[in-house]
N, C-alpha and C positions, 0 to 999 in steps of 0.2 A: 504494499500500499504506500501511497505517497502523502506526505504531510507537509504543511507550511509552518515553519518555525523559525523565528528571528530573521525573517525575510528570505530564508533558504528553503529549498525543497529537500526533504529527507525521505529516503526510501527505506522501509523497515518491514520485514516479513510479518511481524506481530502487530498487535493493536497498540496505539498510544492514546489512551483515554484522555479526552478533553482537548486534544490538539487538532486544529482544523485540517481536514483532508482536502486534497486536490485531485482532479481527474487525470489530467495529463500535463506534464511539465518536464523540463530538463532537470535531472537530478544533480544536486550539489553534493550531497553526502549520502552514501549508501551504508546501512547498518545491517550487519549479519550476526546471527546467533551462532556461536561455535562452542566446541568442547575442548579444543586444544589449538595451540599455534606453534610455529616453528621456534620462536625465541625461547631460551631456557627458562625454566620456572623461577629461577633465582638469579637474575642478572647481577653482575658484579659492579655495574656502573650506575647505581642509583644516584641521581643528582639533586633530588629535592624530596622532602617529606613534609606533609601537612599533618598537624596534630589537632585533635578535637579539644574542646575547652577543659576536659578532665586530664589532658596530657597524653592520652593514648594516640598511637600512630593511626592516622585515618586514611591518607592517600599518599602513595609513593610513586615517583616518576623515574623511569629509566629509558635510556636510548638503546634500541635493539636494531637488528638488521631490518631496514626498510621502514623504520618508523619509531614509535614510542610505545612503551608499556606503562599503563596506568593501573596501579594495584590498590584497590580498596580493601583494607585489612579484613580478612575472613568473609568477604562478601563477593567480590568479583574482580576479574582482570578485564581490561579493555585494551586492545591493540589498535593504534591509530597510525595509518600510513603517513609517510612524510608529507604528502601533498594535502592531507586532511580530507581526501575524497572517500575514504572507507574506514569504518570502525567495526571491529569484531569484538563482540561481548562474550565473556566466558564466566558465567556465574559459578560460584562454589556450590557444592552439593546442598540441596534443600533450601537454597535462597529463593524466596518467592519472586514471581515475575514483576509484581508491583514495585519491589525494591529495585530491580534492574531497570525498570522504566524510569524511576525517579533518579537514579544515578546517571542514566543516559541523558535525560532531559535537562537536569538541573546542575550537573557537575561536569560531565564529559563534553557534551556538545558546546557549551560556552568556551571550554578550553580549545576545542577544535576550531571554533570560529576565530579565536585569536591566531591560531596557526595559519588559517586561510587568509589572514590579512585585515580582518575587521577587529574592532575594539569593544569587547563586552566589559561592563562593570558590574560588581556585585551590588545590585540596587533594585529596589521596588519603586514603581512609578505609576502615576495616574494622570489623567487629562483634566485640566481646569480651563476656564475661559481664556487664559493667557497663553496656554500651551501645556507642554509636559512638565510636571514637577516630579523630581525623583528623590529618594531617601537612601542613604547609605550609612554604614556604621558596622561595628563588630557584631559577631553572632550574639543573639539574644537581646539586641538593642531595641527591637520593636518596629523594625521597618515595615514588616507585613501588617502589623497591627494598626499602625498609622494609616497605611493605605486602605486597609479594611474599613477604618473609620470613615474615610472619604468615599469609599465605595458604597457604604451604607447610606451616606447622604446624597447619593446620586451621581458621583463623579466616576467616569469609566476607568477601569483598570487597563494598564498597558503591560505591566510585567510584575512578577513577584520573584525577587532574588537575583535576576539577571536582566540587564538592559543593554542592548547593542546600540552603539553610537556610530553615526556616519556623518560625513560632511556633504552638504548639498547647497549650491548657490550661496556660499559664504555663511551658511547657518549650520548648526549642529542638530541633527535629527535623531530622534529615538525610534528604534524599530521595535514593534510589539513582539512579545514573546508568545504566550498562549493564554487562553482565558481560564487560568487556575490560580487560586490563592491558598497558601498553606499556612495554617495557624495552630498554635497550641490550644488545647481544649478549653481553658478558661477564657481566652480571648475570643475564641469562636462562639462560645455560648453567650458571652457578654454582647457581642456585636450582632449575632444573627439567630440567637435562640438555641434551645436544646431540643432539636427535632430528631436526634438519633440517627440521621441518615448520612452523616459525613463519612467520606471514604478514607481509608488509611493511606498515608503517603508511602511508608515503608515499614517493614516489620520491626526495625530497630528504633523507631521514634514514636512518640505519642502525638506527633503532629497529625492533623487531619486536613483533607482537601475540601475547600468550599467550592461548590459548583456555581459559578457566576451566572449560568444561564437562568438561574432562579430569579435574577433581577433584570428588568428590562434595560436594554442599552448599557449593559454592565461592562462591556469590553470594547476597547478601541482597536480596530484591526489594521489601521493604516498608520504609516510613519508621520510623526508630528514633531515640530521644533521643540527641543529641550530648552526650557526657559530658566529653570532654577534647580540647583541641587542642594539638598540639606544633608549634612553629616550629623547624625544623632550622637550626642556625647553623653558621658556619665553625668547623672543628675545629682550626685552626692554633694557637689559644690554649690547647689542652688541655696540662696540665702533664706528663702521661706519655703514652707511645705508645698505651696501651690505655685511657686515661681515657674513661669514659662519664659525662656530667654532665647532670643534669636540674635545672633551676632554675624556680621559680615566678615568674611575671611580676606586676608591679604592675598595678592596674586601667588606668592610663594606658598602660603598655607593652602590655597585652593588647589594648586598643582599637586602638593603632597597628599591631600585628601583623595584626589583622583588616582594617584599612584597606588595608594594603599588599597583602594577598592577595585583595582583593575584585575581581570583574569589574565594570566599569562602562562602558557604551557611550558616554555623552555627558557629558563632564566640564564642559560649559558649561551643563548643565541644573541650575539651582539646586534646584528641587523634587526632582529625582531624587537629587541628592547629599544633600539634607537627609533624605529618606526613608531612604536607605542608611545614613547616619551614625547616625541615631537607632536603627535596627535593630541595627547593630553595637554600639552602646553597651549595648543590652539583652543581646546575646549575651555581651559581655565581663563583664557583671554576673552571668550565670547559668552560664557555662561556664568552668571553670578552664583557663587557658592557661599552658603550660610552654615553656621553651627547652630543646631537646635538642641536645647537643654530643657528637659521637662521631667517632673516626677512620674514614675511608672505606675500610675494609678488610673484604672479604667474610667472612673467617673470624671477625670480631667480631659479625656480624649476630645469631647466637643470643644472645649476651650483651646486645646492645642490646634484643632482644625481652624478655628476662627483666628487664632494668632497667625497661622500660616497664610490664610486668605488675606488678612490685613497686610501682611508683609509683601504679598504679591502685588499689591495695588500700585506700587511704583512702576510696574511693567506696563501699566495702561497709559503712562505719560509719554 
């Protein structure tokens, strides 16, 4: 089957629930399910490791003949060809298909997009009157919850956790991902109620997937200009319990915020890093970046939304 994801056409033999399908199109990335690959099971040249918040190894990267090996600890291996045109997924025994789908959609494909020359950032985004507004920050900072709060108020979703950016006619455009929003149970119930029908994201997490088709016009399927990026910061320094603070970042701070949230597959590839850094410099010069600080309390989410909408009013001038 063919699917439209991040502006690319993905061919996959299995289903990708929630991702829009297309009838006929030129394929950008072909995904195959496999049981084994030629590279050794334990390459000696691992060049990068990602760790989960509890310190455990989460994802390891290695160069192998013909491409890259991405190993999710005890879950799955993914082989990515050097040109990014093919991905072979190899799940470990008894790992359910929804976990493989999640790893593919939300972890592997964003990295492959970087390999293919576009720049994805770790960000959730929605569409407002002025254009696209995106939120980034560390894991657990509440990106999806803030976007879910806007979605509940009638603002269309563009992406959850990954946003692809491109240049067009002198502007920075945001490319939609797919109409899915992943939330922790307490945030999901607070925003959308406890109807018991939310689907699992993966077997190793308590996050659930909210089906945006339950809300009319809940998803923006076309690229739109990115107008503002908010990086969500730790709220422990807030002076008062209900303080909501929005601060404009300097050009240097804006660039570093973008660097921190960018997906990159190969940190040893100088040309890839140079291309990405130059692009992020242009993003920082054209898109205003703000620091958002707010207490992590559900009852303050409407006030956070109003503070952001008020901050966006300068874009109307």
